[in-house]
N, C-alpha and C positions, 0 to 999 in steps of 0.2 A: 055589175055583179061578177066577180070572178070566179072561176070554176077553177078549183086545185084537188088533183090527186093521190090519194094519199099512196103513197108506192109502197107503203110497209106491207099492203098485203098482200101484193104481187111477188117482194122481193121474196119471201121465203116460200113461196110455189118455183116459182125461175129457180132458185139456187139447189133448190131439190132437184127439178128433172135435170138439168144441168152436170149437177153430182153424179148426179143415175147414169147417164149418158157417159159419161168421162171414166165411169167405174166401169162399165159394161163393155165399153171399150178396152181398157186396162185388164179385164178378164178374159176379153176374145182374145187378144195380142198374147196374151200370154199360156193360154188353152194352143192357139194357131200353133207357138214356138212348142210348145212339147209333142202337138202332133208330127211337126216340122221333123222334129229331132229325134224323134221313132224310125220315121220314115228311111231319115238318109242315115242312119247307121250302119246298115250294112247285114246288121242281124237276124232282122224280124219285128216286128210290134209286138211290144207286149199286149196281148189281145184286151186284158180287165184296163190296163192304162189307158188303152189310145180308145178305148168306150169310155171309158170315164173324164178324156181329153175330149173326146166329140159330144157327150152330155153338157161338158162347162160352156162348150162352144157358143151349144142351143140356147142355155141356159144365159148368155151373156147376151143375143142376140134377141132374146125375152127381154130381157132388161132392160138391153138400149129400148128397142121398139113403147116399151111400157111410159122408160122415162123422157122420153120425144113428143106421148101422147101428154104427161103431165105439163110442159113444156107451150106447147100447141095450146091448152086447155089453162094457163097463166094468160098465154097472147087472148085469147077470147075472153075474157073475165076483165081482164085493161078496157076493149073493143066494145062489150056490155055495158062496162060502167062509163064512159066516155059518152055512148049513145043514151045511156040512163039520166045522166046527168044536161047533155046537152037540150 
């Protein structure tokens, strides 16, 4: 008896998690560039804009961490399916 796993269940979870990681990293890069730009201008940072960028950086961190958990869950799901079918 051959066991075939249907990857269509895992693919959307994995894709969603990876997209979340990529988007979070892009947001973090943009926020970090904004912060660095304010610091190097020499005029003094705009406090409100700096605070917004820092919040965006923290939100990006949470997005990446959460998306990584989605990827981990997708991996565990496949492992559970293999264990169940074996």
